[in-house]
Every structure is written in C-alpha cells, then in structure tokens.
ROSE-4610 file (N, C-alpha, C; in Angstrom, 1 decimal, always signed):
// ROSE-4610
residu = [M/M/M/A/A/A/L/L/L/T/T/T/K/K/K/E/E/E/E/E/E/D/D/D/I/I/I/Q/Q/Q/M/M/M/M/M/M/L/L/L/V/V/V/C/C/C/K/K/K/T/T/T/H/H/H/L/L/L/G/G/G/T/T/T/R/R/R/N/N/N/I/I/I/E/E/E/F/F/F/N/N/N/M/M/M/K/K/K/R/R/R/Y/Y/Y/V/V/V/F/F/F/R/R/R/R/R/R/T/T/T/A/A/A/D/D/D/G/G/G/I/I/I/H/H/H/I/I/I/I/I/I/N/N/N/I/I/I/G/G/G/K/K/K/T/T/T/W/W/W/E/E/E/K/K/K/I/I/I/M/M/M/I/I/I/A/A/A/A/A/A/K/K/K/V/V/V/I/I/I/V/V/V/T/T/T/I/I/I/E/E/E/N/N/N/P/P/P/A/A/A/D/D/D/I/I/I/I/I/I/V/V/V/A/A/A/S/S/S/Q/Q/Q/R/R/R/P/P/P/Y/Y/Y/G/G/G/S/S/S/R/R/R/A/A/A/V/V/V/L/L/L/K/K/K/F/F/F/S/S/S/Q/Q/Q/Y/Y/Y/T/T/T/G/G/G/A/A/A/Q/Q/Q/A/A/A/L/L/L/A/A/A/G/G/G/R/R/R/W/W/W/M/M/M/P/P/P/G/G/G/T/T/T/L/L/L/T/T/T/N/N/N/Q/Q/Q/I/I/I/T/T/T/T/T/T/K/K/K/Y/Y/Y/L/L/L/E/E/E/P/P/P/R/R/R/L/L/L/L/L/L/I/I/I/V/V/V/T/T/T/D/D/D/P/P/P/R/R/R/M/M/M/D/D/D/S/S/S/Q/Q/Q/A/A/A/V/V/V/K/K/K/E/E/E/A/A/A/A/A/A/Y/Y/Y/A/A/A/N/N/N/I/I/I/P/P/P/V/V/V/I/I/I/A/A/A/L/L/L/C/C/C/D/D/D/T/T/T/D/D/D/S/S/S/P/P/P/L/L/L/E/E/E/H/H/H/V/V/V/D/D/D/I/I/I/A/A/A/I/I/I/P/P/P/G/G/G/N/N/N/N/N/N/K/K/K/G/G/G/K/K/K/E/E/E/S/S/S/I/I/I/A/A/A/L/L/L/V/V/V/Y/Y/Y/W/W/W/L/L/L/L/L/L/A/A/A/R/R/R/E/E/E/V/V/V/Q/Q/Q/Y/Y/Y/L/L/L/R/R/R/G/G/G/S/S/S/L/L/L/S/S/S/R/R/R/A/A/A/N/N/N/P/P/P/W/W/W/D/D/D/I/I/I/M/M/M/V/V/V/D/D/D/S/S/S]
num = [1/1/1/2/2/2/3/3/3/4/4/4/5/5/5/6/6/6/7/7/7/8/8/8/9/9/9/10/10/10/11/11/11/12/12/12/13/13/13/14/14/14/15/15/15/16/16/16/17/17/17/18/18/18/19/19/19/20/20/20/21/21/21/22/22/22/23/23/23/24/24/24/25/25/25/26/26/26/27/27/27/28/28/28/29/29/29/30/30/30/31/31/31/32/32/32/33/33/33/34/34/34/35/35/35/36/36/36/37/37/37/38/38/38/39/39/39/40/40/40/41/41/41/42/42/42/43/43/43/44/44/44/45/45/45/46/46/46/47/47/47/48/48/48/49/49/49/50/50/50/51/51/51/52/52/52/53/53/53/54/54/54/55/55/55/56/56/56/57/57/57/58/58/58/59/59/59/60/60/60/61/61/61/62/62/62/63/63/63/64/64/64/65/65/65/66/66/66/67/67/67/68/68/68/69/69/69/70/70/70/71/71/71/72/72/72/73/73/73/74/74/74/75/75/75/76/76/76/77/77/77/78/78/78/79/79/79/80/80/80/81/81/81/82/82/82/83/83/83/84/84/84/85/85/85/86/86/86/87/87/87/88/88/88/89/89/89/90/90/90/91/91/91/92/92/92/93/93/93/94/94/94/95/95/95/96/96/96/97/97/97/98/98/98/99/99/99/100/100/100/101/101/101/102/102/102/103/103/103/104/104/104/105/105/105/106/106/106/107/107/107/108/108/108/109/109/109/110/110/110/111/111/111/112/112/112/113/113/113/114/114/114/115/115/115/116/116/116/117/117/117/118/118/118/119/119/119/120/120/120/121/121/121/122/122/122/123/123/123/124/124/124/125/125/125/126/126/126/127/127/127/128/128/128/129/129/129/130/130/130/131/131/131/132/132/132/133/133/133/134/134/134/135/135/135/136/136/136/137/137/137/138/138/138/139/139/139/140/140/140/141/141/141/142/142/142/143/143/143/144/144/144/145/145/145/146/146/146/147/147/147/148/148/148/149/149/149/150/150/150/151/151/151/152/152/152/153/153/153/154/154/154/155/155/155/156/156/156/157/157/157/158/158/158/159/159/159/160/160/160/161/161/161/162/162/162/163/163/163/164/164/164/165/165/165/166/166/166/167/167/167/168/168/168/169/169/169/170/170/170/171/171/171/172/172/172/173/173/173/174/174/174/175/175/175/176/176/176/177/177/177/178/178/178/179/179/179/180/180/180/181/181/181/182/182/182/183/183/183/184/184/184/185/185/185/186/186/186/187/187/187/188/188/188/189/189/189/190/190/190/191/191/191/192/192/192/193/193/193/194/194/194/195/195/195]
x = [+47.6/+49.0/+49.7/+49.1/+49.7/+49.6/+48.4/+48.2/+49.3/+49.6/+50.6/+51.9/+52.2/+53.5/+53.7/+52.6/+52.6/+52.8/+52.0/+52.1/+53.5/+54.1/+55.4/+56.4/+56.3/+57.3/+57.1/+55.9/+55.7/+56.3/+56.2/+56.8/+58.4/+58.9/+60.3/+60.8/+60.0/+60.4/+60.4/+59.4/+59.3/+60.5/+60.9/+62.0/+63.4/+63.4/+64.7/+65.5/+64.8/+65.5/+66.2/+65.7/+66.2/+67.5/+67.9/+69.1/+70.4/+71.3/+72.5/+73.6/+74.9/+76.0/+76.6/+77.7/+78.4/+79.2/+79.8/+80.6/+79.7/+80.2/+79.5/+80.4/+79.9/+80.7/+80.2/+81.1/+80.7/+79.6/+79.6/+78.5/+77.1/+77.1/+75.8/+75.3/+76.0/+75.5/+74.2/+73.9/+72.7/+71.4/+71.6/+70.5/+70.3/+71.2/+71.2/+70.3/+69.4/+68.5/+69.2/+69.7/+70.4/+71.2/+71.9/+72.7/+72.2/+72.1/+71.7/+72.8/+72.4/+73.4/+74.5/+74.2/+75.3/+76.0/+75.8/+76.6/+76.1/+74.9/+74.3/+73.6/+73.9/+73.3/+71.9/+70.9/+69.5/+69.3/+68.8/+68.6/+67.2/+67.1/+65.8/+65.0/+64.0/+63.2/+62.4/+62.0/+61.3/+62.2/+63.4/+64.4/+64.5/+64.5/+64.6/+63.4/+62.2/+61.0/+61.0/+61.5/+61.6/+62.5/+63.7/+64.7/+64.2/+63.4/+62.8/+61.8/+61.1/+60.2/+60.9/+62.0/+62.9/+63.5/+64.0/+64.6/+63.6/+62.4/+61.3/+61.0/+61.0/+60.8/+61.9/+63.1/+64.3/+64.2/+63.8/+63.7/+62.6/+61.5/+60.4/+60.7/+61.6/+62.0/+62.7/+63.3/+64.0/+62.9/+62.8/+61.7/+61.8/+63.0/+63.1/+63.6/+62.8/+63.3/+64.5/+64.7/+65.9/+67.2/+67.1/+68.3/+68.8/+68.1/+68.4/+69.1/+70.2/+70.9/+70.8/+70.3/+70.3/+71.3/+72.3/+73.4/+73.4/+73.8/+74.0/+75.0/+76.1/+77.0/+76.7/+75.9/+75.5/+74.6/+74.8/+73.9/+72.5/+72.2/+70.9/+70.2/+70.9/+70.3/+70.0/+70.6/+70.4/+68.9/+68.3/+66.9/+66.0/+66.2/+65.5/+65.7/+66.9/+67.2/+66.5/+66.5/+65.8/+64.3/+63.7/+62.3/+62.0/+62.8/+62.7/+62.7/+63.7/+63.8/+62.6/+62.0/+60.9/+59.7/+59.5/+58.3/+58.5/+59.7/+60.0/+60.6/+61.0/+61.6/+63.1/+63.7/+65.1/+65.9/+67.2/+68.2/+68.9/+68.8/+69.4/+70.8/+71.7/+73.1/+73.3/+72.8/+73.0/+74.2/+75.0/+76.2/+77.4/+78.4/+79.7/+79.5/+80.1/+80.1/+81.4/+81.2/+82.3/+83.0/+84.3/+85.0/+85.0/+84.7/+84.7/+83.3/+82.3/+80.9/+80.5/+80.9/+80.5/+81.6/+82.8/+83.9/+84.6/+84.6/+85.4/+84.5/+84.5/+83.6/+83.9/+85.1/+85.5/+84.8/+84.5/+83.8/+82.4/+82.0/+80.6/+79.6/+80.0/+79.0/+78.9/+79.5/+79.5/+78.1/+77.8/+76.5/+76.6/+75.6/+75.5/+74.2/+74.1/+72.8/+72.7/+71.5/+71.2/+71.2/+71.1/+71.1/+71.5/+72.2/+72.7/+72.2/+71.6/+71.1/+71.9/+72.6/+73.4/+72.8/+73.0/+72.6/+73.5/+74.8/+75.8/+77.0/+77.2/+78.3/+79.7/+79.8/+81.1/+81.3/+80.4/+80.5/+80.5/+79.6/+79.5/+80.4/+81.6/+82.4/+82.9/+83.2/+83.6/+82.6/+81.3/+80.2/+80.1/+80.2/+80.0/+81.2/+82.4/+83.6/+83.4/+83.0/+82.8/+81.7/+80.6/+79.6/+80.1/+81.0/+81.6/+82.4/+83.2/+84.0/+83.1/+82.0/+81.1/+80.0/+80.1/+79.1/+77.7/+77.5/+76.1/+75.7/+74.5/+74.0/+73.8/+74.1/+74.0/+73.0/+72.1/+71.3/+71.8/+72.0/+72.5/+71.8/+71.6/+71.1/+72.3/+72.3/+73.5/+73.2/+74.1/+74.0/+74.9/+74.9/+75.6/+77.1/+77.7/+79.1/+79.5/+78.5/+78.7/+79.4/+80.4/+81.0/+80.1/+80.0/+79.1/+79.8/+81.1/+81.8/+81.1/+80.8/+80.1/+78.7/+78.1/+76.7/+75.8/+74.9/+74.1/+72.8/+72.1/+71.0/+71.3/+71.4/+71.7/+70.3/+69.9/+68.7/+69.2/+69.1/+69.7/+68.8/+69.5/+68.8/+69.7/+69.2/+70.0/+70.2/+71.4/+71.6/+72.4/+72.3/+72.9/+71.9/+70.7/+69.6/+68.8/+68.4/+67.7/+66.3/+65.6/+64.2/+64.3/+65.3/+65.4/+65.7/+66.6/+66.9/+65.7/+65.0/+63.8/+62.7/+62.5/+61.5/+61.8/+63.0/+63.4/+63.2/+63.6/+63.4/+61.9/+61.1/+59.7/+59.0/+59.3/+58.8/+59.1/+60.3/+60.8/+60.0/+59.9/+59.2/+57.7/+57.1/+55.7/+55.5/+56.4/+56.3/+56.5/+57.4/+57.7/+56.4/+55.8/+54.6/+53.4/+53.3/+52.3/+52.6/+53.8/+54.1/+54.0/+54.2/+54.1/+52.6/+51.8/+50.3/+49.9/+50.8/+50.5/+49.8/+49.8/+49.1/+48.4/+47.2/+46.4/+46.7/+46.7/+47.0/+45.8/+44.6/+43.4/+43.5/+44.0/+44.1/+45.5/+45.8/+47.2/+47.8/+49.1/+49.8/+49.7/+49.2/+49.0/+50.2/+51.4/+52.6/+53.2/+53.6/+54.1/+55.6/+56.1/+57.5/+58.2/+59.2/+59.9/+61.2/+61.3/+62.5/+63.0]
y = [+175.9/+175.8/+176.7/+176.7/+177.5/+179.0/+179.4/+180.8/+181.3/+180.4/+180.9/+181.0/+180.1/+180.3/+181.6/+182.0/+183.3/+184.4/+184.4/+185.4/+185.5/+184.3/+184.2/+184.9/+184.6/+185.1/+186.6/+187.1/+188.6/+189.2/+188.6/+189.1/+189.1/+188.0/+187.9/+189.1/+189.4/+190.5/+191.8/+192.0/+193.3/+193.4/+192.3/+192.3/+192.2/+192.2/+192.1/+190.9/+189.7/+188.4/+188.0/+188.5/+188.0/+188.7/+189.8/+190.5/+189.8/+189.5/+188.9/+189.9/+189.5/+190.4/+190.5/+191.3/+191.3/+190.1/+189.5/+188.3/+187.1/+186.0/+184.7/+183.6/+182.7/+181.5/+180.5/+179.6/+178.8/+177.8/+177.4/+176.4/+177.1/+178.4/+179.1/+179.5/+179.2/+179.6/+178.9/+177.8/+177.1/+177.8/+178.6/+179.4/+180.8/+181.2/+182.5/+182.6/+183.5/+183.6/+184.4/+185.6/+186.4/+187.4/+188.3/+189.3/+190.7/+191.7/+193.0/+193.7/+194.9/+195.7/+196.2/+196.5/+196.9/+195.8/+194.6/+193.4/+192.7/+193.1/+192.4/+191.1/+190.0/+188.7/+188.6/+188.2/+188.0/+186.6/+186.3/+184.9/+184.4/+183.2/+182.6/+182.3/+183.1/+183.0/+181.7/+181.1/+179.9/+178.8/+178.8/+177.8/+178.2/+179.4/+179.8/+179.3/+179.4/+178.9/+177.4/+176.7/+175.2/+174.8/+175.5/+175.1/+175.4/+176.5/+176.8/+175.6/+175.1/+174.0/+172.7/+172.4/+171.3/+171.4/+172.6/+172.8/+172.6/+173.1/+173.0/+171.5/+170.7/+169.2/+168.6/+169.0/+168.5/+168.9/+170.1/+170.6/+169.8/+169.5/+168.9/+167.4/+166.8/+165.4/+165.2/+166.3/+166.2/+166.3/+165.2/+165.1/+166.2/+166.4/+167.4/+168.7/+169.8/+171.0/+171.7/+171.3/+171.9/+171.4/+170.3/+169.7/+170.5/+171.6/+172.4/+173.7/+174.0/+175.3/+176.2/+177.5/+178.5/+179.5/+179.7/+180.6/+181.8/+183.0/+184.1/+185.1/+185.3/+186.4/+187.7/+187.7/+188.9/+189.7/+191.0/+191.7/+191.8/+191.9/+191.9/+190.6/+189.5/+188.2/+187.7/+188.4/+188.0/+188.1/+189.1/+189.3/+188.3/+188.0/+187.0/+185.6/+185.3/+184.0/+183.8/+184.9/+184.8/+184.6/+185.3/+185.1/+183.7/+183.2/+181.9/+180.8/+181.0/+180.0/+180.1/+181.3/+181.5/+180.7/+180.7/+180.0/+178.5/+178.1/+176.7/+175.9/+176.5/+175.8/+175.5/+176.0/+175.7/+176.6/+176.3/+177.0/+178.1/+179.3/+180.4/+180.7/+180.9/+181.4/+182.7/+183.8/+185.0/+185.7/+186.4/+187.1/+186.2/+186.3/+185.6/+184.1/+183.4/+181.9/+181.5/+180.8/+180.4/+179.2/+179.4/+178.2/+177.0/+175.9/+174.7/+174.3/+175.1/+174.8/+173.4/+172.9/+171.6/+170.5/+171.0/+170.0/+169.8/+170.8/+170.7/+170.3/+169.1/+168.6/+169.2/+169.7/+170.2/+171.5/+172.3/+173.6/+173.4/+174.5/+174.4/+174.7/+175.3/+175.7/+174.6/+173.4/+172.3/+171.9/+171.7/+171.3/+170.2/+169.3/+168.2/+168.3/+169.2/+169.3/+168.3/+168.1/+167.2/+168.0/+169.3/+170.2/+171.6/+172.2/+173.6/+174.4/+175.6/+176.5/+177.8/+178.3/+179.5/+180.5/+181.8/+182.9/+183.2/+183.0/+183.3/+182.4/+181.5/+180.5/+181.1/+182.4/+183.0/+183.6/+184.3/+184.9/+183.8/+182.8/+181.7/+180.5/+180.8/+179.7/+178.8/+179.4/+178.6/+177.5/+178.0/+177.1/+176.0/+176.3/+175.4/+174.3/+174.8/+174.0/+173.0/+173.4/+172.6/+171.5/+171.9/+171.0/+169.9/+170.3/+169.3/+168.3/+168.8/+167.9/+166.9/+167.5/+166.7/+165.9/+166.0/+165.3/+165.7/+167.0/+167.6/+168.3/+167.9/+168.6/+170.1/+170.8/+172.3/+172.8/+173.7/+174.5/+175.9/+176.5/+177.9/+178.8/+180.1/+181.1/+181.6/+181.3/+181.6/+182.7/+183.7/+184.7/+184.2/+184.9/+184.4/+184.3/+184.9/+184.8/+183.9/+183.2/+182.3/+181.0/+180.6/+179.3/+178.2/+177.1/+176.0/+174.8/+174.9/+173.8/+173.4/+172.2/+171.6/+172.1/+172.7/+173.1/+172.1/+171.5/+170.4/+170.9/+171.9/+172.5/+174.0/+174.5/+176.0/+176.6/+177.6/+178.4/+179.6/+179.7/+180.9/+182.1/+183.3/+184.5/+185.5/+186.8/+187.9/+187.8/+187.5/+187.4/+188.6/+189.7/+191.0/+191.9/+191.9/+192.8/+192.3/+193.3/+193.0/+192.3/+192.9/+192.5/+191.1/+190.9/+189.6/+188.4/+188.6/+187.6/+187.3/+188.4/+188.3/+187.5/+187.8/+187.1/+185.6/+185.3/+183.8/+183.1/+183.6/+182.9/+182.8/+183.9/+183.9/+182.8/+182.7/+181.7/+180.3/+180.1/+178.8/+178.4/+179.4/+179.1/+178.8/+179.5/+179.3/+177.9/+177.5/+176.2/+175.1/+175.3/+174.3/+174.1/+175.2/+175.1/+174.4/+174.7/+174.0/+172.5/+172.1/+170.7/+170.0/+170.7/+170.1/+170.0/+170.8/+170.7/+171.7/+172.6/+173.5/+174.8/+174.8/+176.0/+175.4/+175.9/+175.4/+176.2/+175.4/+176.1/+176.9/+176.7/+177.4/+178.9/+179.2/+180.6/+181.1/+182.3/+182.8/+183.0/+183.0/+183.2/+184.6/+184.9/+186.3/+187.1/+186.4/+187.0/+187.8/+189.0/+189.8/+189.5/+189.7/+189.6/+190.6/+190.2/+191.1/+191.6/+193.0/+193.5/+194.7]
z = [+8.7/+8.8/+7.8/+6.5/+5.5/+5.8/+6.4/+6.8/+7.8/+8.8/+9.8/+9.1/+8.1/+7.5/+6.7/+6.0/+5.3/+6.3/+7.4/+8.4/+9.1/+9.4/+9.9/+9.0/+7.7/+6.7/+6.6/+6.7/+6.7/+7.9/+9.0/+10.3/+10.1/+9.5/+9.3/+8.4/+7.4/+6.5/+7.2/+8.1/+8.8/+9.8/+10.4/+11.4/+10.7/+9.4/+8.6/+8.9/+9.1/+9.3/+8.0/+6.8/+5.6/+5.2/+5.9/+5.5/+6.1/+5.2/+5.7/+5.7/+5.5/+5.5/+4.1/+4.0/+2.7/+2.5/+3.6/+3.5/+3.5/+2.9/+2.9/+3.2/+4.1/+4.4/+3.4/+2.8/+1.7/+2.1/+3.4/+3.8/+3.8/+3.9/+4.0/+2.7/+1.6/+0.2/-0.1/+0.4/+0.1/+0.7/+1.7/+2.3/+1.7/+0.8/+0.2/-1.0/-1.1/-2.2/-3.3/-3.0/-4.0/-3.3/-4.1/-3.6/-4.1/-3.3/-3.7/-4.5/-5.0/-5.8/-4.9/-3.7/-2.8/-2.1/-2.5/-2.0/-0.8/-0.3/+0.9/+0.4/+1.1/+0.7/+1.3/+0.5/+1.0/+1.3/+2.5/+3.0/+2.5/+2.1/+1.7/+3.0/+3.1/+4.4/+4.5/+3.4/+3.4/+4.1/+3.8/+4.4/+5.9/+6.3/+7.7/+8.4/+7.9/+8.5/+8.7/+7.6/+7.7/+8.8/+8.9/+9.9/+11.3/+11.5/+12.8/+13.2/+12.2/+12.5/+12.9/+12.1/+12.4/+13.8/+14.1/+15.5/+16.6/+16.4/+17.4/+17.6/+16.6/+16.7/+17.5/+17.3/+18.1/+19.5/+19.8/+21.2/+21.9/+21.2/+21.9/+22.3/+21.5/+21.8/+23.1/+23.7/+25.0/+26.1/+26.9/+27.8/+28.9/+29.4/+30.5/+29.9/+29.8/+29.2/+29.9/+31.2/+31.9/+31.3/+30.5/+29.9/+28.7/+28.3/+27.2/+27.7/+27.1/+27.4/+26.2/+26.5/+25.5/+25.8/+25.0/+25.3/+24.3/+24.8/+24.0/+24.6/+24.0/+24.4/+23.8/+22.7/+22.0/+22.9/+23.2/+24.1/+23.6/+22.3/+21.8/+22.0/+22.0/+22.2/+23.6/+24.6/+26.0/+26.4/+26.1/+26.5/+25.8/+24.5/+23.8/+24.4/+24.7/+25.3/+26.7/+27.5/+28.8/+28.6/+27.6/+27.4/+26.8/+25.9/+25.4/+26.5/+27.4/+28.4/+29.4/+29.6/+30.4/+29.9/+28.6/+28.0/+27.7/+27.6/+27.2/+28.3/+29.4/+30.5/+30.3/+29.3/+29.1/+30.0/+30.1/+31.0/+30.2/+30.6/+29.9/+30.4/+29.6/+29.9/+29.1/+29.5/+28.8/+29.4/+28.5/+29.0/+28.7/+29.5/+29.3/+29.6/+28.6/+28.8/+29.6/+30.7/+31.5/+30.9/+30.5/+29.8/+30.8/+30.3/+31.1/+31.6/+31.2/+31.7/+31.3/+30.1/+29.6/+29.8/+30.0/+30.0/+31.3/+32.2/+33.5/+34.6/+35.1/+36.1/+37.5/+37.7/+39.0/+39.3/+38.3/+38.6/+39.1/+39.9/+40.4/+39.3/+38.2/+37.2/+36.1/+36.4/+35.4/+35.1/+33.8/+33.3/+32.3/+32.3/+31.3/+30.6/+29.6/+28.9/+27.8/+27.3/+26.1/+24.8/+24.9/+23.7/+24.0/+23.0/+23.2/+22.0/+22.4/+21.4/+21.5/+20.5/+20.5/+19.5/+19.9/+19.0/+17.9/+18.1/+17.1/+17.2/+16.2/+16.4/+16.4/+16.0/+16.0/+17.4/+17.9/+19.3/+20.4/+20.2/+21.2/+20.8/+20.2/+19.7/+20.8/+22.0/+23.1/+23.5/+23.5/+23.9/+22.8/+21.6/+20.5/+20.5/+20.8/+20.9/+22.0/+23.2/+24.3/+24.1/+23.4/+23.0/+22.1/+21.2/+20.3/+21.1/+22.1/+22.9/+23.7/+24.2/+25.1/+24.3/+23.0/+22.1/+22.3/+22.4/+22.6/+21.3/+20.8/+19.5/+19.7/+18.6/+18.7/+17.6/+18.1/+17.2/+17.2/+16.0/+16.0/+15.1/+15.4/+14.5/+13.7/+12.4/+11.6/+10.6/+10.5/+9.5/+8.3/+7.2/+6.0/+6.3/+7.3/+7.5/+8.7/+9.2/+10.4/+10.0/+10.8/+10.6/+11.1/+10.3/+10.6/+11.2/+11.6/+12.2/+13.6/+13.7/+14.9/+15.2/+14.1/+14.3/+13.6/+14.3/+13.8/+13.0/+13.6/+12.9/+12.8/+11.6/+11.4/+11.0/+11.8/+11.4/+10.7/+9.4/+8.7/+8.9/+9.2/+9.5/+10.0/+10.1/+10.6/+12.1/+12.6/+14.0/+14.5/+13.8/+14.2/+14.8/+14.3/+14.6/+15.8/+16.7/+17.9/+17.6/+16.6/+16.3/+15.7/+14.8/+14.1/+15.1/+16.0/+17.0/+17.9/+18.3/+19.1/+18.4/+17.1/+16.4/+16.2/+15.9/+15.6/+16.9/+18.1/+19.3/+19.7/+19.3/+19.6/+18.8/+17.5/+16.6/+17.1/+17.6/+18.1/+19.3/+20.2/+21.5/+21.2/+20.3/+20.0/+19.4/+18.4/+17.8/+18.8/+19.7/+20.8/+21.7/+22.0/+22.8/+22.0/+20.7/+19.9/+19.9/+19.7/+19.6/+20.9/+22.0/+23.4/+23.7/+23.1/+23.4/+24.4/+24.9/+25.9/+25.3/+24.0/+23.3/+22.1/+21.9/+20.7/+19.5/+18.3/+17.1/+16.6/+17.2/+16.7/+17.1/+18.3/+18.7/+18.7/+18.3/+18.2/+19.6/+19.7/+20.9/+21.3/+22.5/+22.9/+23.4/+23.5/+23.9/+22.7/+22.9/+21.8/+21.5/+20.3/+20.1/+20.9/+21.6/+22.5/+21.8/+21.8/+21.1/+21.9]
C-alpha cells in the first residue's frame, strides 16, 4: 500500500497536480503547502492522495453505479469524465450542463442521482447549486481558487491542466475498482492514464 502511495505521488508530480494558481480561496488554505517566489501556490499532494481515497470510499458505498453523475463543463475534463464513467459505471455529463437537470421534474433530462462529481466547482457552479437544492452530496476537484460552497468532499489539485485532471480521475477510478473487488491490488491496472 505504501509503495503505491509513493508511486501515485510521483505520478501527480509529473502531471503537475501540485501546481495551484496565484489566487487562493480562504477555505483552500489548509491544502496549500507553500507559495513559490513567483506567487504560485503549491498544493500538498499527500492531502490530495488522502482525499482521493476518501472520495473512492464514498463512491463505492453507492450500490448502483448509475446513480452517480460525473459532470464537467471544462473541455479538458470531458474526456477524463467519459473514461471514468466507462470504468466505474457512473453516468457522464460532459459538456454543457442543462439547467434544471436535478431540480425540474417536467424536463425529459431530469435525473435523481445519489452523488455528484464535478471537475471544477466554479465552471460547474450550476450543477453544484442544483445538487445543494436537491440535497445531493458533491465531490469536486478543487484548485486553490475554487469556491467550496456546497462541496462536501474537495479533492485539492490542479483542475486547469489536461494531464492533472486525467490523472486524478484515473486514480479515483482505479481505487474504486480496488475497493469493489473487480481489480486486485497485487497486479497494477493495465489501463494507461488518458490525456
């Protein structure tokens, strides 16, 4: 287990998951390790890894994987979201979020999920707001400048970079499969990180 943590952290460093932004939201200060000379905040990757493990445990507790919605309006996040849903059985909503998806029962696209996962709480603010109205827990990939209102589990990390988003979803999908028992911890997952 310790070996995989070290390997995961090395992968996160390569994919620049630890790089935040120049701005910082006061709620995200607890996840920031330090600030570089040019003002970029460095995210504590150990906390990122721990939060990924917590999020995976939450995802596994939902019996029917189709009751999980993974949303991403960010163009770089849409491919990662589709791959994540392919391996975990979740429902992907990549691209534009239709307002009223979680709140307006009249529409044909109305959904009642048990969990919502978003790539960026600022860009997917409509989805997060509707989840708050419908009392649905939210897991979000949060950068240093992300608002944490109505976010239940924040996974700190760079949500601007293509590789970083892809890696976080890959780690999450792998851990979910480990916990469900569909993948053995003895042998590594042969699916590559998609970027």
